[in-house]
C-alpha positions in Angstrom: 45.9 223.5 143.3 46.2 226.6 140.9 46.7 225.9 136.9 48.3 228.5 134.6 44.7 230.1 134.3 44.7 231.4 137.7 42.0 229.1 138.4 41.7 227.0 141.9 40.4 224.4 143.1 40.4 223.1 146.9 39.1 219.0 147.6 38.2 219.0 151.3 38.0 215.9 153.3 35.0 213.9 154.0 33.0 215.7 156.4 29.8 214.8 158.4 26.4 216.0 157.1 25.0 218.7 158.5 25.2 222.5 158.8 24.9 225.1 158.2 28.6 226.0 158.3 30.7 229.3 157.3 33.2 228.7 154.8 36.1 231.1 154.4 38.7 231.5 151.9 41.9 233.2 152.6 44.5 234.4 149.7 45.1 237.7 148.4 41.9 238.2 149.2 39.2 237.1 151.9 35.9 235.6 151.1 33.3 234.1 153.4 30.3 231.6 152.4 27.7 231.4 154.6 25.0 228.9 155.5 26.9 226.0 153.7 25.5 222.7 153.8 27.4 219.1 153.8 25.4 216.4 152.5 24.4 214.6 149.5 24.1 216.0 146.2 22.2 214.5 143.2 22.3 215.8 139.2 18.7 215.7 137.9 18.6 215.9 134.2 16.6 215.0 130.9 14.1 216.4 129.0 10.6 218.0 129.7 9.1 215.3 132.1 12.3 216.1 134.2 12.0 219.7 133.6 8.3 219.8 134.7 8.0 222.0 137.9 6.2 220.8 140.9 3.6 224.0 140.4 2.7 222.0 136.9 2.5 218.4 138.7 -0.5 216.7 140.5 -1.5 218.6 144.3 1.1 221.2 142.8 -0.6 224.3 145.2 -0.7 222.2 148.2 3.3 220.2 147.8 4.4 224.1 147.3 2.7 225.0 150.2 4.5 222.2 152.5 8.0 222.7 150.5 9.4 224.4 153.9 12.8 222.1 154.1 15.8 224.3 154.8 18.4 221.4 154.8 17.5 220.4 151.3 19.0 222.9 148.8 17.8 224.1 145.0 20.4 224.8 142.2 18.2 225.6 138.8 20.8 225.9 136.1 19.8 228.3 133.7 19.1 226.7 130.2 21.9 227.3 128.1 23.2 225.3 125.1 26.8 226.7 123.4 29.7 225.6 120.9 32.1 224.9 123.5 32.7 224.1 127.0 31.7 226.3 129.4 33.5 226.9 133.1 30.5 228.3 134.9 27.0 228.7 134.8 23.9 231.1 135.7 22.1 230.0 139.1 22.5 229.7 142.7 21.7 227.9 145.4 18.8 227.9 147.7 17.3 226.6 150.9 14.0 225.1 149.5 10.8 227.2 150.5 7.4 227.8 149.3 9.0 230.4 147.3 12.2 228.8 145.9 10.7 225.8 145.2 7.9 227.6 142.6 10.2 230.2 141.4 11.6 230.1 137.4 11.3 227.1 135.0 8.5 225.3 133.6 6.3 225.5 136.7 8.9 225.9 139.4 11.6 223.4 140.0 11.9 219.9 139.2 8.8 218.1 140.5 10.6 214.5 140.1 13.7 215.6 141.5 12.3 217.7 144.4 10.3 214.3 145.3 13.4 212.1 144.9 15.2 214.5 147.1 12.4 215.2 149.9 12.7 211.2 150.1 15.9 210.9 150.8 15.7 213.9 153.2 13.2 212.2 154.9 14.6 208.7 154.9 18.5 209.4 155.7 18.2 212.7 157.9 20.3 214.5 155.9 20.8 217.7 153.7 20.3 217.2 149.6 21.1 219.4 147.4 19.6 218.9 144.0 20.7 219.9 140.6 17.9 221.1 138.4 19.8 220.8 135.1 16.7 220.3 132.2 15.4 221.1 128.7 12.2 219.9 127.2 12.3 217.8 124.2 16.1 217.7 124.0 17.6 214.5 122.7 20.2 212.4 124.8 23.4 213.2 122.1 23.0 216.8 122.8 23.6 216.2 126.9 26.8 213.8 125.9 30.2 215.0 126.2 32.8 214.0 123.3 34.5 211.6 125.6 30.9 209.2 125.8 30.8 209.1 121.9 34.9 208.2 121.5 33.9 205.1 124.0 31.3 203.5 122.5 31.9 201.6 118.9 28.3 201.7 117.6 28.8 205.6 117.6 31.8 205.7 116.0 30.9 208.0 113.3 29.0 210.2 115.5 32.5 210.6 117.4 34.3 211.9 114.0 31.6 214.3 113.6 32.0 215.6 116.8 35.2 215.8 116.1 35.8 217.6 113.1 33.1 220.3 114.7 35.6 221.0 117.2 38.5 223.5 116.3 40.6 222.2 118.6 41.2 219.0 117.1 43.7 217.1 114.4 40.7 216.1 112.6 39.1 219.7 111.9 42.6 221.3 111.4 43.2 218.3 108.8 39.8 218.8 107.3 39.8 222.9 107.4 43.3 222.8 105.9 41.9 220.8 102.7 38.7 223.3 102.2 41.2 226.7 102.2 43.0 224.9 99.8 40.2 224.0 97.5 39.3 228.2 98.4 42.6 229.1 97.4 42.2 226.8 94.2 39.0 228.2 93.3 40.1 231.8 94.0 42.9 231.8 92.0 40.7 230.5 89.0 37.9 233.1 89.4 41.1 235.9 89.2 42.0 234.1 86.0 38.4 234.1 84.6 38.0 237.3 85.4 41.2 238.4 83.3 40.2 236.1 80.7 36.2 237.1 80.5 35.6 233.4 80.9 32.9 231.9 83.2 33.9 231.7 86.9 32.7 228.2 88.2 31.0 227.0 91.5 32.5 228.8 94.9 33.0 226.0 97.2 30.7 226.5 100.3 32.0 225.4 103.8 31.1 222.5 104.7 28.4 221.9 107.6 30.5 219.1 109.6 33.0 222.0 110.0 30.7 223.5 112.1 30.4 223.7 115.9 27.5 222.6 117.8 24.8 225.0 116.2 21.3 224.6 117.7 20.2 222.8 121.1 19.6 219.3 119.6 23.1 219.3 117.9 25.6 216.6 119.7 27.3 218.1 122.9 25.4 221.1 122.8 23.8 221.1 125.7 27.1 219.0 128.0 28.8 222.3 126.7 26.4 224.8 128.2 25.0 223.3 131.2 26.9 220.1 132.1 30.4 221.0 132.0 30.5 223.9 133.7 28.9 221.8 137.0 32.3 219.5 137.2 34.2 219.7 139.5 31.4 219.9 142.0 31.1 216.6 143.9 28.0 214.6 143.3 26.9 211.4 144.9 24.9 210.4 141.7 22.8 211.7 139.2 19.0 210.6 138.1 17.7 211.2 134.0 14.3 210.9 132.8 14.8 211.4 129.0 13.6 209.4 126.1 10.6 210.8 124.5 12.9 212.4 121.6 14.6 209.5 121.0 11.8 207.3 120.8 12.0 205.8 117.4 15.6 204.5 118.1 15.0 201.5 119.0 18.2 199.6 120.9 20.5 202.6 119.9 19.4 204.1 122.5 21.5 201.8 125.3 24.7 202.7 123.4 23.8 206.5 123.6 22.9 205.9 127.0 26.5 204.0 127.5 27.9 207.1 126.0 26.2 209.3 128.3 26.7 208.0 131.6 30.4 207.2 130.5 30.9 210.5 129.5 29.8 212.0 132.4 31.5 209.9 134.8 34.8 210.4 132.9 34.1 214.3 133.7 33.8 213.5 137.1 36.2 210.9 137.8 34.9 210.2 140.6 34.1 206.5 139.2 30.9 205.1 138.5 28.9 206.8 140.3 25.0 206.1 140.8 23.0 206.8 137.7 19.0 206.1 138.0 16.5 206.6 135.3 12.9 206.7 134.4 11.6 204.6 131.8 9.4 206.7 129.5 5.7 206.1 130.1 3.2 205.1 127.4 1.3 207.4 125.8 -0.2 207.9 121.8 3.0 208.6 119.9 2.7 209.0 116.2 4.2 206.1 115.0 3.8 202.2 114.9 2.4 201.2 118.3 4.9 198.3 118.5 8.3 200.6 117.9 7.9 201.9 121.5 8.7 198.1 122.8 12.0 198.3 121.4 12.6 201.5 122.9 11.5 200.3 126.2 13.8 197.1 125.7 16.7 199.5 125.2 16.4 201.4 128.3 15.6 198.0 130.3 19.3 196.6 128.9 21.0 200.1 130.0 20.3 198.7 133.5 23.3 196.3 132.6 25.8 199.2 132.7 27.5 199.7 136.0 25.4 201.0 139.1 22.6 201.9 137.0 18.8 201.1 137.5 15.3 202.0 135.8 12.2 203.1 137.4 9.3 201.6 135.5 6.0 204.3 135.3 3.5 202.1 133.0 0.9 202.3 135.9 1.0 206.0 136.4 1.6 207.3 132.9 -1.5 209.1 131.2 -2.3 208.1 127.7 -3.5 211.2 126.7 -0.8 213.5 128.2 3.0 213.2 127.5 3.6 214.6 130.9 1.8 212.5 133.3 1.1 214.2 136.4 2.2 212.1 139.5 5.5 212.8 139.7 5.5 212.0 143.3 5.8 208.2 142.9 8.6 208.9 140.1 10.5 210.6 142.5 9.7 207.6 145.5 10.4 205.1 142.9 13.9 206.6 142.2 14.8 207.2 145.7 13.7 203.5 146.5 16.7 202.7 144.3 18.8 204.9 146.0 18.1 204.1 149.5 18.6 200.2 148.7 21.9 200.6 146.0 23.3 203.7 147.0 22.6 204.2 150.7 22.4 200.4 151.9 19.2 200.1 153.2 18.3 196.3 153.7 15.4 194.6 153.0 14.0 197.2 150.6 11.9 196.0 147.1 13.2 198.7 145.2 11.9 197.4 141.7 9.1 195.2 140.2 9.0 192.0 138.5 11.6 191.9 135.8 12.0 188.9 133.1 14.3 186.0 134.3 13.7 182.8 132.1 11.2 181.2 129.6 10.0 177.6 129.2 7.7 175.7 126.8 5.5 173.0 129.0 3.6 171.3 126.3 0.9 174.4 125.0 1.7 176.8 127.6 4.7 178.5 128.4 5.7 179.6 132.1 7.8 182.9 132.4 9.7 183.5 135.9 10.7 186.7 137.3 13.2 188.6 139.5 12.0 191.1 141.8 8.9 189.8 142.9 9.2 191.1 146.3 6.6 189.7 148.5 5.2 187.8 145.3 3.7 188.5 142.2 0.0 190.2 142.1 -2.3 191.8 140.0 -3.0 195.6 140.4 -6.7 195.8 141.8 -6.9 191.5 141.6 -8.0 192.0 138.1 -7.2 189.1 135.7 -3.8 189.8 134.1 -3.0 192.3 130.6 -1.0 192.4 127.9 0.5 189.2 127.9 0.6 187.8 124.0 2.0 184.4 122.7 2.7 183.2 119.2 2.4 179.6 117.8 5.3 178.1 115.9 3.1 177.2 113.2 0.3 179.5 112.9 2.3 182.9 113.8 1.0 185.8 114.7 0.9 187.1 118.1 -2.6 186.3 120.2 -3.9 187.5 123.5 -2.4 185.0 126.5 -4.7 183.9 129.5 -2.1 184.6 132.2 -2.2 182.8 135.3 0.2 183.8 138.4 2.0 180.7 140.2 4.2 181.6 142.6 7.3 183.3 141.2 6.0 182.6 137.6 3.2 183.6 135.1 1.9 180.7 133.2 0.5 181.5 129.6 -2.3 179.6 127.2 -4.5 180.3 124.5 -7.1 178.3 122.7 -5.6 178.6 119.5 -2.3 178.1 120.3 -0.6 174.2 120.2 2.8 175.3 120.4 4.0 178.4 121.8 7.2 179.7 120.5 7.5 183.3 121.8 6.0 185.9 124.1 5.7 189.3 124.4 4.6 191.8 127.6 3.2 195.2 127.3 4.3 195.3 123.6 2.5 198.9 122.6 2.3 202.2 123.2 -1.3 202.1 124.8 0.2 199.1 127.1 -0.9 200.0 131.1 -0.6 196.4 132.1 -1.3 195.2 135.8 1.7 192.7 136.4 3.3 194.0 140.0 4.6 192.6 143.2 3.2 192.9 146.5 4.7 196.1 147.4 3.0 197.7 144.3 6.0 198.5 142.0 5.1 197.6 138.1 7.0 194.9 135.1 7.8 196.4 132.6 7.9 195.5 128.8 9.7 192.6 127.5 9.8 189.8 125.2 11.3 185.9 124.5 11.3 183.3 121.8 
């Protein structure tokens, strides 16, 4: 498959996982690639909690020393944002070893990605390729393709701005023609003022909306520099850990997830490939403690996107550190989703309790759950925390007594006679203890 620019592509039929193989390409010249593996390739992306290297995470030294898995292959993509989509990246595939897993980046290869891949490798017994494409502190819109913005009505205005900044679009051309006309008219008036010795009118300034992406946070900048050049390398799926930089946007983040995921899937043209992501952990963010609840709600809602799943980590965060160290469990929980939903392993509990329904029973509320696994439980057997209810007449959320009854939790409070609404873990400080028997926690939710 050769195009007019002399670029060619070969699509191989499905092959049995294994290796190493030698791949020989013959044309006007001959090139041989040795030590090639066939297996499961996952794109691992996001901001600092996905970037955080194995050396910075928990038990880093011991984990690095034990990272001898030659059938796991690592590709660390050099951080780069660009104004236009690129066709190549800086980086090379390397067999996983104590040396390669600790190289470059922020303490080495992504810890969350490595532990995810290691779990898949151990459980599936096949080679696993991991692409570490991360940049700390970045917003989701920088990772999003233009096609992603175009497909989400809530981001219509942002798509217009993306088009204006792209010199290949009609919108840019028309706007630039308008600017050039204004500039030519000003130039004529300035020349006339020079002759007449009168004041020159202010010179038109070049509008910002015609500028291409010009910093790492600009829409499409990281997509252009890091994500676009990765295709058409075939993927099994993607994992994503990002959100701290968008945490005040509430439900808009659901729309941003639609744009990111839909745009990536359109780029690779592999259908709705699996996309599993991590809900950001509780931390002492510098805003109203309840604002984070709406953001967690937006992340939860993104699970409605086809073939997506979310990992909850409110039990393994760190209120004093936005970068919780236990990335082993983050990777394991991401792998649970993949093993159950992508690889079809049966009878595997892969997610914690999630809100199903709520009913009012006199002065009590009964909340039912999906994802109860072997049953609802409280971590360490302690009384359930972070449930709140509100009285229809009195108003104001108050702490609720919460009791597990089968697959439900019954809520009550002494001063609440007519319960009207409830919420769970609705604070940036919330480290609740509701989980299932398999130890997977429930995430924040509310109902009325």
